Z-matrix of the N, CA and C atoms (Angstrom, degrees):
N
C 1 1.451
C 2 1.533 1 107.87
N 3 1.319 2 115.90 1 134.08
C 4 1.455 3 120.80 2 -178.91
C 5 1.519 4 112.34 3 -77.96
N 6 1.322 5 113.96 4 178.80
C 7 1.459 6 120.72 5 -177.86
C 8 1.528 7 111.06 6 -65.58
N 9 1.334 8 117.77 7 -37.59
C 10 1.470 9 121.27 8 178.15
C 11 1.529 10 109.99 9 -63.33
N 12 1.329 11 117.04 10 -39.81
C 13 1.465 12 120.59 11 177.43
C 14 1.515 13 111.48 12 -63.45
N 15 1.335 14 117.05 13 -39.67
C 16 1.467 15 120.24 14 177.85
C 17 1.527 16 110.99 15 -65.69
N 18 1.324 17 116.52 16 -38.55
C 19 1.464 18 119.68 17 177.23
C 20 1.526 19 111.36 18 -65.58
N 21 1.339 20 116.41 19 -38.80
C 22 1.464 21 119.78 20 177.15
C 23 1.524 22 110.74 21 -63.99
N 24 1.333 23 117.12 22 -43.04
C 25 1.470 24 120.25 23 177.95
C 26 1.525 25 111.61 24 -64.65
N 27 1.332 26 116.75 25 -35.82
C 28 1.458 27 120.70 26 176.67
C 29 1.527 28 110.08 27 -63.21
N 30 1.333 29 116.57 28 -44.40
C 31 1.466 30 121.46 29 178.14
C 32 1.525 31 110.78 30 -62.88
N 33 1.323 32 116.65 31 -46.87
C 34 1.465 33 122.04 32 -179.50
C 35 1.525 34 110.93 33 -62.64
N 36 1.305 35 116.22 34 -43.07
C 37 1.464 36 120.51 35 179.24
C 38 1.522 37 111.20 36 -64.02
N 39 1.332 38 116.61 37 -42.96
C 40 1.463 39 120.28 38 -178.26
C 41 1.521 40 111.97 39 -68.33
N 42 1.328 41 117.43 40 -33.86
C 43 1.457 42 119.10 41 -175.30
C 44 1.524 43 113.56 42 -88.12
N 45 1.318 44 118.26 43 -37.60
C 46 1.463 45 119.96 44 -174.83
C 47 1.527 46 113.45 45 -111.98
N 48 1.316 47 116.57 46 -54.78
C 49 1.464 48 120.27 47 -172.00
C 50 1.528 49 111.39 48 -66.95
N 51 1.335 50 117.01 49 -45.72
C 52 1.464 51 121.85 50 179.53
C 53 1.521 52 109.93 51 -113.76
N 54 1.319 53 116.51 52 49.69
C 55 1.459 54 121.63 53 -177.88
C 56 1.520 55 109.83 54 -52.40
N 57 1.322 56 115.45 55 131.13
C 58 1.468 57 121.62 56 -173.56
C 59 1.529 58 112.31 57 -62.56
N 60 1.334 59 117.47 58 -30.24
C 61 1.467 60 121.08 59 -178.85
C 62 1.519 61 110.83 60 -86.70
N 63 1.318 62 116.84 61 -50.35
C 64 1.459 63 120.55 62 -170.65
C 65 1.523 64 114.46 63 -86.25
N 66 1.315 65 118.50 64 -25.27
C 67 1.464 66 120.43 65 -178.24
C 68 1.520 67 112.80 66 -106.91
N 69 1.332 68 117.26 67 -31.21
C 70 1.470 69 120.75 68 -179.45
C 71 1.525 70 112.43 69 -105.90
N 72 1.330 71 117.20 70 -11.72
C 73 1.466 72 124.10 71 177.66
C 74 1.524 73 112.68 72 57.50
N 75 1.326 74 116.32 73 39.40
C 76 1.458 75 122.07 74 173.66
C 77 1.522 76 108.78 75 -105.16
N 78 1.311 77 117.15 76 157.38
C 79 1.471 78 124.26 77 177.70
C 80 1.525 79 112.26 78 65.73
N 81 1.311 80 117.62 79 33.18
C 82 1.464 81 120.11 80 -178.97
C 83 1.523 82 112.99 81 -71.89
N 84 1.341 83 117.73 82 -30.57
C 85 1.467 84 120.23 83 179.87
C 86 1.529 85 111.36 84 -62.75
N 87 1.337 86 119.84 85 -53.93
C 88 1.468 87 117.14 86 176.52
C 89 1.520 88 113.21 87 -69.43
N 90 1.328 89 117.22 88 -26.00
C 91 1.460 90 120.44 89 177.90
C 92 1.520 91 110.91 90 -61.49
N 93 1.316 92 117.24 91 -46.34
C 94 1.462 93 120.86 92 179.88
C 95 1.525 94 110.86 93 -79.88
N 96 1.327 95 116.99 94 -39.83
C 97 1.458 96 120.63 95 -174.97
C 98 1.516 97 115.12 96 -73.41
N 99 1.325 98 117.33 97 -32.47
C 100 1.464 99 120.76 98 -174.80
C 101 1.520 100 112.98 99 -103.32
N 102 1.303 101 118.67 100 11.20
C 103 1.458 102 119.84 101 -175.27
C 104 1.529 103 113.09 102 -104.03
N 105 1.327 104 117.28 103 25.44
C 106 1.463 105 119.41 104 178.83
C 107 1.523 106 112.20 105 -78.13
N 108 1.337 107 115.94 106 -35.67
C 109 1.459 108 121.38 107 -178.14
C 110 1.522 109 109.44 108 -132.65
N 111 1.310 110 115.74 109 143.39
C 112 1.465 111 121.18 110 -176.37
C 113 1.525 112 111.98 111 -62.19
N 114 1.329 113 117.62 112 -40.66
C 115 1.462 114 120.72 113 -177.41
C 116 1.527 115 111.94 114 -62.03
N 117 1.325 116 116.87 115 -46.86
C 118 1.460 117 119.08 116 179.35
C 119 1.523 118 111.56 117 -69.08
N 120 1.325 119 117.08 118 -30.54
C 121 1.465 120 120.34 119 177.37
C 122 1.520 121 110.84 120 -65.00
N 123 1.318 122 116.59 121 -44.25
C 124 1.463 123 120.19 122 178.76
C 125 1.531 124 110.07 123 -65.03
N 126 1.333 125 116.53 124 -42.18
C 127 1.465 126 120.46 125 177.55
C 128 1.518 127 112.00 126 -59.48
N 129 1.326 128 116.20 127 -44.38
C 130 1.464 129 120.50 128 178.06
C 131 1.520 130 110.39 129 -64.92
N 132 1.321 131 117.53 130 -40.97
C 133 1.456 132 121.00 131 179.05
C 134 1.518 133 112.28 132 -61.51
N 135 1.326 134 117.02 133 -41.82
C 136 1.465 135 120.96 134 178.50
C 137 1.524 136 110.21 135 -66.55
N 138 1.335 137 117.22 136 -43.36
C 139 1.468 138 120.42 137 178.78
C 140 1.523 139 110.97 138 -61.87
N 141 1.326 140 116.93 139 -43.66
C 142 1.471 141 120.73 140 178.67
C 143 1.526 142 110.36 141 -65.53
N 144 1.336 143 117.27 142 -38.82
C 145 1.464 144 120.38 143 179.25
C 146 1.521 145 110.82 144 -61.69
N 147 1.325 146 116.21 145 -44.05
C 148 1.461 147 119.57 146 179.47
C 149 1.528 148 111.03 147 -63.65
N 150 1.334 149 115.90 148 -50.60
C 151 1.464 150 119.62 149 -177.62
C 152 1.531 151 110.63 150 -63.45
N 153 1.329 152 117.19 151 -42.43
C 154 1.456 153 120.91 152 -177.76
C 155 1.528 154 111.59 153 -64.27
N 156 1.323 155 116.81 154 -44.31
C 157 1.462 156 120.44 155 -179.03
C 158 1.520 157 110.88 156 -68.16
N 159 1.327 158 116.55 157 -46.68
C 160 1.462 159 119.30 158 179.39
C 161 1.529 160 111.24 159 -64.43
N 162 1.330 161 117.07 160 -39.19
C 163 1.468 162 119.99 161 178.41
C 164 1.520 163 110.72 162 -63.66
N 165 1.320 164 117.09 163 -38.53
C 166 1.468 165 119.85 164 178.75
C 167 1.523 166 111.73 165 -65.18
N 168 1.320 167 116.22 166 -39.80
C 169 1.473 168 119.64 167 179.10
C 170 1.524 169 110.66 168 -67.01
N 171 1.325 170 116.22 169 -50.07
C 172 1.465 171 120.08 170 -177.19
C 173 1.526 172 111.17 171 -64.44
N 174 1.331 173 117.16 172 -43.51
C 175 1.466 174 119.22 173 -179.33
C 176 1.529 175 111.71 174 -68.94
N 177 1.333 176 117.52 175 -28.60
C 178 1.469 177 120.14 176 174.69
C 179 1.513 178 109.61 177 -59.11
N 180 1.335 179 116.76 178 -49.40
C 181 1.463 180 120.39 179 -179.18
C 182 1.521 181 111.92 180 -67.97
N 183 1.325 182 116.95 181 -39.56
C 184 1.465 183 119.57 182 178.37
C 185 1.521 184 110.73 183 -62.62
N 186 1.321 185 116.33 184 -44.12
C 187 1.467 186 119.83 185 -177.14
C 188 1.525 187 111.67 186 -66.92
N 189 1.336 188 117.08 187 -50.69
C 190 1.460 189 119.86 188 -172.98
C 191 1.529 190 114.34 189 -83.09
N 192 1.340 191 118.01 190 -21.93
C 193 1.456 192 119.29 191 -176.48
C 194 1.527 193 114.42 192 -113.19
N 195 1.333 194 117.50 193 -7.96
C 196 1.466 195 119.65 194 176.18
C 197 1.526 196 110.87 195 -123.85
N 198 1.336 197 116.67 196 -56.71
C 199 1.466 198 119.66 197 -172.96
C 200 1.533 199 112.64 198 -66.99
N 201 1.315 200 117.44 199 -46.49
C 202 1.470 201 119.35 200 -179.15
C 203 1.529 202 112.11 201 -68.37
N 204 1.357 203 119.33 202 -50.34
C 205 1.477 204 118.02 203 -178.53
C 206 1.529 205 114.04 204 -60.86
N 207 1.332 206 117.34 205 -34.21
C 208 1.455 207 120.16 206 -179.33
C 209 1.525 208 112.95 207 -95.86
N 210 1.321 209 116.65 208 10.70
C 211 1.472 210 122.89 209 178.24
C 212 1.533 211 111.45 210 54.35
N 213 1.326 212 115.49 211 48.00
C 214 1.462 213 122.05 212 -179.48
C 215 1.528 214 111.54 213 -116.89
N 216 1.321 215 116.70 214 32.17
C 217 1.459 216 121.04 215 -175.68
C 218 1.533 217 111.52 216 -60.06
N 219 1.324 218 117.38 217 -26.33
C 220 1.465 219 120.37 218 -179.92
C 221 1.533 220 111.67 219 -65.87
N 222 1.338 221 118.19 220 -14.33
C 223 1.467 222 122.26 221 177.74
C 224 1.529 223 112.73 222 -92.94
N 225 1.328 224 115.90 223 9.05
C 226 1.463 225 120.49 224 -175.18
C 227 1.529 226 112.09 225 -56.47
N 228 1.303 227 118.22 226 -53.94
C 229 1.467 228 121.37 227 -174.47
C 230 1.522 229 111.60 228 -63.98
N 231 1.307 230 117.61 229 -46.89
C 232 1.465 231 119.95 230 -177.41
C 233 1.519 232 111.30 231 -67.10
N 234 1.321 233 117.81 232 -37.87
C 235 1.468 234 119.45 233 178.82
C 236 1.527 235 110.61 234 -69.56
N 237 1.311 236 117.58 235 -36.52
C 238 1.459 237 120.16 236 177.81
C 239 1.531 238 111.05 237 -65.95
N 240 1.326 239 116.89 238 -39.56
C 241 1.467 240 120.91 239 178.19
C 242 1.523 241 110.69 240 -63.93
N 243 1.329 242 117.14 241 -40.29
C 244 1.468 243 120.42 242 178.26
C 245 1.526 244 111.51 243 -63.90
N 246 1.320 245 117.08 244 -41.13
C 247 1.462 246 120.92 245 177.67
C 248 1.528 247 110.12 246 -61.49
N 249 1.316 248 116.43 247 -44.99
C 250 1.466 249 120.65 248 -179.40
C 251 1.529 250 110.45 249 -63.55
N 252 1.325 251 117.29 250 -41.66
C 253 1.472 252 120.59 251 -179.84
C 254 1.521 253 111.39 252 -62.64
N 255 1.315 254 117.16 253 -42.12
C 256 1.467 255 120.40 254 179.16
C 257 1.524 256 110.55 255 -65.32
N 258 1.327 257 117.48 256 -44.18
C 259 1.464 258 120.80 257 179.73
C 260 1.528 259 111.79 258 -63.04
N 261 1.318 260 116.96 259 -38.80
C 262 1.471 261 120.09 260 179.06
C 263 1.531 262 110.27 261 -65.42
N 264 1.319 263 117.09 262 -38.62
C 265 1.465 264 119.41 263 177.53
C 266 1.525 265 110.85 264 -62.71
N 267 1.327 266 116.83 265 -39.83
C 268 1.468 267 120.30 266 177.47
C 269 1.525 268 111.23 267 -64.38
N 270 1.329 269 116.88 268 -44.03
C 271 1.467 270 120.84 269 178.24
C 272 1.516 271 110.62 270 -63.52
N 273 1.316 272 117.30 271 -41.48
C 274 1.466 273 121.13 272 -179.77
C 275 1.524 274 110.81 273 -62.08
N 276 1.336 275 117.26 274 -43.88
C 277 1.464 276 119.98 275 178.64
C 278 1.528 277 111.09 276 -65.15
N 279 1.342 278 116.85 277 -38.89
C 280 1.462 279 121.05 278 -179.85
C 281 1.526 280 111.14 279 -65.24
N 282 1.330 281 117.11 280 -46.73
C 283 1.477 282 120.49 281 -179.25
C 284 1.525 283 110.94 282 -66.87
N 285 1.326 284 117.10 283 -37.96
C 286 1.462 285 120.44 284 178.99
C 287 1.529 286 110.65 285 -62.70
N 288 1.333 287 116.10 286 -37.25
C 289 1.462 288 120.98 287 -178.81
C 290 1.529 289 112.58 288 -77.60
N 291 1.340 290 117.34 289 -41.14
C 292 1.457 291 120.71 290 -172.97
C 293 1.524 292 114.33 291 -91.56
N 294 1.335 293 117.99 292 -31.45
C 295 1.466 294 120.07 293 -177.27
C 296 1.536 295 110.30 294 -141.38
N 297 1.326 296 116.82 295 79.23
C 298 1.471 297 119.60 296 -178.92
C 299 1.524 298 113.76 297 -57.88
N 300 1.341 299 116.99 298 -32.78
C 301 1.467 300 118.80 299 -179.50
C 302 1.534 301 110.89 300 -68.07
N 303 1.337 302 116.74 301 -41.28
C 304 1.467 303 120.02 302 176.33
C 305 1.516 304 110.41 303 -66.51
N 306 1.327 305 116.95 304 -38.79
C 307 1.464 306 121.23 305 178.11
C 308 1.522 307 110.48 306 -60.76
N 309 1.329 308 116.51 307 -43.04
C 310 1.466 309 120.57 308 179.38
C 311 1.525 310 110.92 309 -68.75
N 312 1.337 311 117.01 310 -38.73
C 313 1.465 312 120.76 311 -179.38
C 314 1.532 313 111.22 312 -66.95
N 315 1.320 314 116.27 313 -35.73
C 316 1.471 315 119.30 314 -179.43
C 317 1.527 316 111.48 315 -74.38
N 318 1.314 317 116.56 316 -30.02
C 319 1.454 318 120.80 317 175.05
C 320 1.516 319 113.49 318 51.63
N 321 1.307 320 116.08 319 -129.44
C 322 1.458 321 122.78 320 -175.58
C 323 1.523 322 112.39 321 -69.66
N 324 1.328 323 117.14 322 -19.12
C 325 1.458 324 119.55 323 -175.67
C 326 1.527 325 113.07 324 -73.03
N 327 1.329 326 117.39 325 -21.47
C 328 1.462 327 119.23 326 177.84
C 329 1.528 328 111.57 327 -67.20
N 330 1.338 329 119.88 328 -51.32
C 331 1.471 330 117.82 329 175.91
C 332 1.531 331 112.51 330 -64.76
N 333 1.327 332 117.12 331 -22.72
C 334 1.463 333 119.63 332 179.35
C 335 1.525 334 112.98 333 -71.30
N 336 1.348 335 117.45 334 -9.24
C 337 1.459 336 118.82 335 173.71
C 338 1.524 337 109.29 336 -59.35
N 339 1.348 338 115.56 337 -30.43
C 340 1.467 339 120.08 338 178.62
C 341 1.524 340 110.55 339 -57.33
N 342 1.307 341 116.78 340 -40.28
C 343 1.462 342 120.40 341 -177.87
C 344 1.521 343 111.97 342 -97.24
N 345 1.326 344 116.74 343 11.09
C 346 1.458 345 120.63 344 177.44
C 347 1.528 346 108.15 345 -67.69
N 348 1.302 347 115.36 346 111.41
C 349 1.459 348 120.19 347 -175.02
C 350 1.523 349 112.61 348 -64.77
N 351 1.332 350 117.58 349 -20.22
C 352 1.467 351 119.95 350 179.44
C 353 1.521 352 110.85 351 -66.31
N 354 1.317 353 117.74 352 -37.43
C 355 1.463 354 120.15 353 -178.64
C 356 1.520 355 110.15 354 -68.08
N 357 1.315 356 117.13 355 -48.19
C 358 1.463 357 119.32 356 176.19
C 359 1.524 358 110.11 357 -63.23
N 360 1.320 359 117.04 358 -39.28
C 361 1.464 360 120.52 359 178.91
C 362 1.516 361 112.08 360 -60.18
N 363 1.326 362 117.38 361 -42.35
C 364 1.462 363 120.38 362 -179.32
C 365 1.526 364 110.79 363 -66.80
N 366 1.331 365 117.39 364 -41.60
C 367 1.464 366 118.56 365 179.07
C 368 1.525 367 111.12 366 -63.32
N 369 1.322 368 116.52 367 -38.89
C 370 1.470 369 119.58 368 178.09
C 371 1.527 370 111.69 369 -72.26
N 372 1.326 371 117.43 370 -38.03
C 373 1.466 372 120.02 371 177.87
C 374 1.526 373 111.77 372 -65.10
N 375 1.329 374 117.19 373 -36.73
C 376 1.462 375 119.82 374 176.38
C 377 1.531 376 111.13 375 -59.55
N 378 1.314 377 116.31 376 -39.32
C 379 1.472 378 120.31 377 178.08
C 380 1.525 379 109.91 378 -70.93
N 381 1.330 380 116.70 379 -45.76
C 382 1.469 381 120.40 380 -178.37
C 383 1.521 382 112.40 381 -63.83
N 384 1.337 383 117.06 382 -37.37
C 385 1.460 384 120.97 383 179.01
C 386 1.526 385 112.30 384 -81.16
N 387 1.320 386 116.83 385 -4.01
C 388 1.470 387 124.21 386 -179.56
C 389 1.527 388 111.43 387 56.22
N 390 1.331 389 115.35 388 44.59
C 391 1.455 390 120.34 389 176.10
C 392 1.525 391 109.60 390 -71.61
N 393 1.332 392 115.91 391 142.74
C 394 1.458 393 118.30 392 170.63
C 395 1.527 394 107.65 393 -78.30
N 396 1.345 395 117.17 394 -175.91
C 397 1.461 396 119.90 395 -174.37
C 398 1.529 397 112.09 396 -63.06
N 399 1.318 398 118.05 397 -44.97
C 400 1.471 399 121.35 398 -179.83
C 401 1.527 400 110.34 399 -63.73
N 402 1.329 401 116.96 400 -44.57
C 403 1.467 402 120.63 401 178.94
C 404 1.528 403 110.93 402 -63.59
N 405 1.326 404 117.11 403 -36.68
C 406 1.466 405 120.52 404 177.87
C 407 1.526 406 110.91 405 -63.22
N 408 1.330 407 115.88 406 -42.00
C 409 1.465 408 119.87 407 179.38
C 410 1.530 409 110.28 408 -65.92
N 411 1.330 410 116.66 409 -46.40
C 412 1.468 411 120.64 410 -179.25
C 413 1.529 412 110.43 411 -62.89
N 414 1.328 413 116.95 412 -43.07
C 415 1.463 414 120.82 413 179.34
C 416 1.527 415 110.33 414 -62.41
N 417 1.322 416 116.85 415 -43.77
C 418 1.466 417 120.96 416 179.69
C 419 1.524 418 111.33 417 -63.75
N 420 1.324 419 116.62 418 -42.53
C 421 1.464 420 120.02 419 177.63
C 422 1.527 421 111.00 420 -64.81
N 423 1.329 422 116.59 421 -39.42
C 424 1.460 423 120.25 422 178.05
C 425 1.515 424 112.47 423 -63.98
N 426 1.330 425 116.18 424 -45.43
C 427 1.467 426 120.22 425 179.32
C 428 1.524 427 110.41 426 -63.46
N 429 1.331 428 116.97 427 -44.58
C 430 1.463 429 119.29 428 -179.00
C 431 1.530 430 111.34 429 -68.49
N 432 1.337 431 117.61 430 -33.05
C 433 1.466 432 120.36 431 174.68
C 434 1.523 433 110.22 432 -64.83
N 435 1.331 434 116.92 433 -43.30
C 436 1.467 435 120.76 434 176.97
C 437 1.518 436 111.79 435 -63.24
N 438 1.335 437 116.87 436 -38.44
C 439 1.458 438 121.55 437 177.22
C 440 1.529 439 110.29 438 -63.91
N 441 1.332 440 116.32 439 -42.79
C 442 1.458 441 120.77 440 179.43
C 443 1.527 442 111.02 441 -66.36
N 444 1.326 443 116.97 442 -39.37
C 445 1.471 444 120.46 443 176.30
C 446 1.524 445 109.88 444 -60.76
N 447 1.326 446 116.72 445 -44.91
C 448 1.462 447 120.78 446 -179.72
C 449 1.523 448 110.89 447 -61.77
N 450 1.337 449 116.74 448 -45.53
C 451 1.469 450 120.67 449 178.03
C 452 1.523 451 111.48 450 -61.11
N 453 1.328 452 116.10 451 -46.85
C 454 1.461 453 120.18 452 -177.08
C 455 1.532 454 111.61 453 -65.21
N 456 1.323 455 116.82 454 -40.82
C 457 1.467 456 119.56 455 178.36
C 458 1.524 457 111.62 456 -61.82
N 459 1.332 458 115.59 457 -48.07
C 460 1.461 459 118.29 458 -179.03
C 461 1.526 460 111.00 459 -66.84
N 462 1.334 461 117.73 460 -37.56
C 463 1.462 462 120.32 461 179.13
C 464 1.526 463 111.03 462 -64.13
N 465 1.321 464 116.44 463 -41.80
C 466 1.462 465 120.27 464 178.90
C 467 1.524 466 110.91 465 -62.97
N 468 1.309 467 116.44 466 -43.43
C 469 1.470 468 120.52 467 179.45
C 470 1.531 469 110.42 468 -67.19
N 471 1.333 470 116.78 469 -41.03
C 472 1.467 471 119.36 470 -179.98
C 473 1.528 472 111.55 471 -65.57
N 474 1.327 473 116.99 472 -35.88
C 475 1.465 474 119.24 473 176.64
C 476 1.524 475 110.54 474 -64.46
N 477 1.328 476 116.78 475 -39.28
C 478 1.470 477 120.37 476 177.46
C 479 1.524 478 110.80 477 -68.89
N 480 1.338 479 116.81 478 -38.78
C 481 1.466 480 120.74 479 -179.61
C 482 1.522 481 112.44 480 -65.29
N 483 1.335 482 116.54 481 -26.48
C 484 1.466 483 118.72 482 -179.49
C 485 1.525 484 111.86 483 -65.45
N 486 1.340 485 117.25 484 -19.75
C 487 1.462 486 121.66 485 177.96
C 488 1.530 487 112.20 486 -100.95
N 489 1.315 488 117.24 487 2.78
C 490 1.460 489 121.31 488 -176.79
C 491 1.517 490 110.70 489 -93.44
N 492 1.314 491 114.13 490 156.56
C 493 1.462 492 120.91 491 176.68
C 494 1.523 493 107.99 492 -90.04
N 495 1.323 494 116.22 493 95.56
C 496 1.460 495 122.57 494 -176.51
C 497 1.521 496 107.98 495 -108.25
N 498 1.341 497 117.38 496 135.82
C 499 1.469 498 118.65 497 177.19
C 500 1.532 499 111.13 498 -56.05
N 501 1.310 500 115.89 499 148.78
C 502 1.469 501 122.23 500 -174.10
C 503 1.525 502 112.22 501 -54.56
N 504 1.323 503 118.14 502 -41.66
C 505 1.471 504 120.12 503 -175.72
C 506 1.527 505 112.59 504 -73.47
N 507 1.336 506 119.28 505 -12.41
C 508 1.470 507 122.42 506 176.98
C 509 1.521 508 111.78 507 -97.46
N 510 1.320 509 118.83 508 -11.95
C 511 1.457 510 121.47 509 -175.62
C 512 1.525 511 111.73 510 -68.26
N 513 1.316 512 115.65 511 151.57
C 514 1.462 513 121.30 512 178.84
C 515 1.514 514 112.05 513 83.80
N 516 1.311 515 114.90 514 -135.62
C 517 1.462 516 119.66 515 -174.26
C 518 1.529 517 115.15 516 -67.90
N 519 1.338 518 120.22 517 -31.18
C 520 1.474 519 117.18 518 177.86
C 521 1.528 520 113.18 519 -56.57
N 522 1.336 521 117.42 520 -46.08
C 523 1.464 522 119.27 521 -179.36
C 524 1.528 523 110.85 522 -70.52
N 525 1.341 524 117.38 523 -29.91
C 526 1.468 525 120.88 524 177.42
C 527 1.523 526 109.88 525 -65.24
N 528 1.324 527 116.96 526 -44.39
C 529 1.466 528 119.45 527 -178.89
C 530 1.529 529 111.95 528 -70.31
N 531 1.314 530 117.04 529 -34.94
C 532 1.468 531 119.58 530 175.56
C 533 1.524 532 109.69 531 -64.99
N 534 1.329 533 116.53 532 -43.04
C 535 1.464 534 121.02 533 178.46
C 536 1.520 535 110.78 534 -63.10
N 537 1.333 536 116.91 535 -43.07
C 538 1.462 537 120.38 536 178.80
C 539 1.527 538 110.93 537 -62.93
N 540 1.327 539 116.58 538 -38.68
C 541 1.469 540 119.90 539 176.99
C 542 1.522 541 112.27 540 -63.89
N 543 1.329 542 115.98 541 -40.35
C 544 1.468 543 119.50 542 177.75
C 545 1.531 544 111.30 543 -66.73
N 546 1.336 545 116.36 544 -38.41
C 547 1.468 546 119.35 545 175.98
C 548 1.531 547 111.07 546 -63.93
N 549 1.325 548 116.62 547 -38.07
C 550 1.467 549 120.05 548 177.45
C 551 1.525 550 110.86 549 -62.78
N 552 1.334 551 116.48 550 -39.38
C 553 1.465 552 119.55 551 176.72
C 554 1.524 553 111.54 552 -64.17
N 555 1.315 554 116.43 553 -37.61
C 556 1.469 555 120.14 554 177.37
C 557 1.523 556 109.82 555 -63.86
N 558 1.327 557 117.13 556 -44.98
C 559 1.468 558 120.15 557 -179.95
C 560 1.521 559 111.93 558 -67.85
N 561 1.310 560 117.15 559 -23.52
C 562 1.463 561 120.06 560 175.19
C 563 1.528 562 110.61 561 -61.83
N 564 1.322 563 115.94 562 -27.73
C 565 1.471 564 119.89 563 177.75
C 566 1.512 565 113.11 564 -64.53
N 567 1.355 566 118.07 565 -22.50
C 568 1.460 567 120.83 566 177.65
C 569 1.535 568 112.49 567 -72.26
N 570 1.334 569 117.14 568 -10.88
C 571 1.464 570 119.71 569 179.41
C 572 1.511 571 111.44 570 -60.02
N 573 1.329 572 117.06 571 -27.44
C 574 1.457 573 121.16 572 178.68
C 575 1.522 574 113.19 573 -65.85
N 576 1.330 575 117.77 574 -20.59
C 577 1.461 576 121.13 575 178.37
C 578 1.519 577 111.91 576 -68.62
N 579 1.327 578 116.94 577 -22.64
C 580 1.460 579 120.52 578 -175.67
C 581 1.512 580 112.31 579 -73.70
N 582 1.326 581 118.16 580 -18.03
C 583 1.471 582 120.42 581 -174.85
C 584 1.513 583 111.65 582 -97.96
């Protein structure tokens, strides 16, 4: 298998087989909070994809060209968090300027991308897996694609559930968590692709 095939498998593995939400249980706060409507879910997925990919690129250079040469590896986590915070501020300003309605719909969840553990997790996993720059980008795109798929699936189901006759004690978050659990079981079926 060539290098392009390995990159495709890396993308497929990151998005489906090892889905960041359903298999690693990261980014659950925006997953539940931003999955009420499909439009806001897609917007959040795109914002996370941009921040995650850019954070992976920037942290790759910081780690290999600053932290390692100057023996400052112990600053890895804090420097990665600072990079993510700066990128989120840039995304927030861009969305506020270009799409005020999306900015208003995302509300508090947009600044919470800064504390989205999936973004920090991906930057650290890229280092731990010793991905080169291209592999880091592909892995980040795969993870963010899987995150967007998870958001869109739950948003679509939640929109349908809003028209369903659900018993009072299942309404709201109980049915959301049951649905998320069922989606996780479905994604568990992708584990067979790894063999």
